[in-house]
C-alpha positions, 0 to 999 in steps of 0.5 A: 801550361797554355794560356787557354788551360790556364785558369789561375789568370784573366777575367774569371768568369770568361776564364770559366764560360771559356771551360764550360762552353767546349765542354756544353758543345760536346755534352750538348751532342751527347744529350742530342744523340739521347734525344734523338736515340729516344725519338727514333726509338718511339717512332720506330720501336714504340712507347714500349722501346722508350719504357724499356731505355727509361728502365736500363737507365738507372741500372747503367747510371749505377754502373757508372756512378762510381766511375764517374766520381773517380774520375772527378777525383782524378780531374781535380787531383790534376787540376790541382797540380797545374795550378801549382805548377807541379807537371812532373807529378802527372805520370802516376795520377795517368797510370792510376786512371789508366788501371781504374778504368780497365778494372773498371770496364771488365768489372761491369761486364757481369753485373750487366749481363747476368745480373740485369735480371734479377735486379730488373725484377725488383724494380718490378719490370717483368715480361716483355720490357723486361726482355727488352732491358736485358738485351739492351744492357747486354750488347751495351756491356760490349761498348763498357772499354770504350764508354769508360775510356772515353770518360777517362781521357774526357777526365784527363784532359778537363783536369789538364784544362783542355776543355776543347779537346774534351770536347772533340773527343766527346762530340766525335763519338755523340755524332757517330752514335747519332749516324749509327742509330738511324742506321741500326734501328730506322734504316735495318731495323734492329730495334733496341738492340741497335740502339745499344750497338749503336752507343757501343761502336760510336764509344769505342771509336771516340776512345781510340781518337781520344787516346791518340789525340791525348798521347800527341797534345798532352803527353805525360811527363817523366820526371826523375821522381814520379809518384807512387800510383798505389798513392795516387789511387788512394788519394782517388779513392778517398776524395771520389768515394763521396762523389761516387757515393753520391752517384749510386744513391742517386742510382739506386733512388731513381730505380725506386723512382721507377719502382713507384712510376712503373705501376701506372703503365707504359705510359708514365714510364715513357712520359717519365723517360721523355722528361728525364732526357730533357732535363739532362739536355737543358741542365748540361749548361749548368752542369759544364759550368759546375764542372767548369767552376770545379776546375777553377777552384782547383787550381786557384786554391792550388795556387793560392788565390782563394779570393779568386775563387770566390770571385769566380763562383759569385760571377757563375752564380749571378750568370746561371740565375739569368740563364735559368729563367731564360732556359726555363721559359723557352722549354715551358712555351715550347712544351707541346712541340717537345712532346709531339717531337718524341711520341705520336701518343696522345696521352703520352703528350699530355703526361709530358707537358704537364710533368714539364709545367710543374718541374720547369718553373723552379729549374734555377733550384737545380742550378744554383745548387749544382754550380754551388757543388762545382766550388764545393767539390774544388775545393776537395769538399765532395762530402757536402753534394753527398750529404745534400744527394742523401737529404734532397733525393733519399730524405725528401724526394723519395718519401714524399714520391711513394707516401703522396703518389697513393693520394695525388697520383703520378703528380705527386712524383712531379711534385717532388723532383721540386721538394727535392730541389729545395731541400738540396739547395738550403743544404748546399748554400748552408755549407757553402756559406762555411767554406767559403767565410770560415771565420765567420763560424763559432768557434767549437763548430766543425 
């Protein structure tokens, strides 16, 4: 194991940040592409195009949800093997990951093409907006092998502690995405379909680069005792199912929110799309801190060093709090130019700014929660983030948005985000304390 990939030695926070920053660079490029995509579509297609991208997002997220969970399970498994110095068992994990990727990539084409219409109808999306969504998803489906394959390569590299290689693979795809969306939408004027075609082509290219890179730098070992692929699949499903269920619930919940929001018209839908992209962009560093904590904890618990795992979490939490205040302050001060960047429509700008003013003062609620989930995932307590999602999103945010939107309008949907974050953080910290200090749990309490 290279020194950079070994998270069981050296200063804890430096190792976590060193693991997370390359992923953040790659993900910021990816989110930067999404922002460029939104800007290009907003200016060259119009707010109807922005609304279509926003409406398609939950459906694609639903297709992607199961794979996100399974990919994270493989990352955790590989990190445990690294920490325990059992690289001879890696080949079985790699074969299982490859099998899952192929099956899932092919299986998702059908729902994205033939079933998108009925699902969009259930979300209340009809007419030209539904037609634009169907076209976007149909073209995007061509790139599913590249999209999911690149995610699988990244999961493999992250599991081995090589976040820098994962950064280069994702970064190449994102930069190519930016160039292609400008060409297809702004120059060739292919409209909403051009944005989907850019993603499909760039993801396929990134997959080819990633496979070549992984085969050269981290070839799978061929030990005398290779674990059965079936056993690795079962373990991945058992560990990844709660993670996948968490993302599925989020995806379905977002679809319900779209159903609530779409009744207010295209302006509200466009503002919702802008803030969703902004949340992803500003939250990416903290999501990568969470991923860094997951890999760090998995390696150190695999090496039976529980105290080092705890220390890494505490240090990362402190850094997260400080950075959250800085990020929130920058976004609040720059909210007007941020809104203007996406659209010339004054009503959409005003609504976007109001959304930012409501949720960003409470950003730390979200960032601390996701870092806590990083420790829990690394400790193989993947059911806790699932229950957290049910409480925060299903039991708090969606009912809050639905019940109060009739009285307070779209403002209630915005405040529902803060209510969900508050509930999620409360539950997560309660469970984290029980995992960190099991001896303090009363006898008889599981």
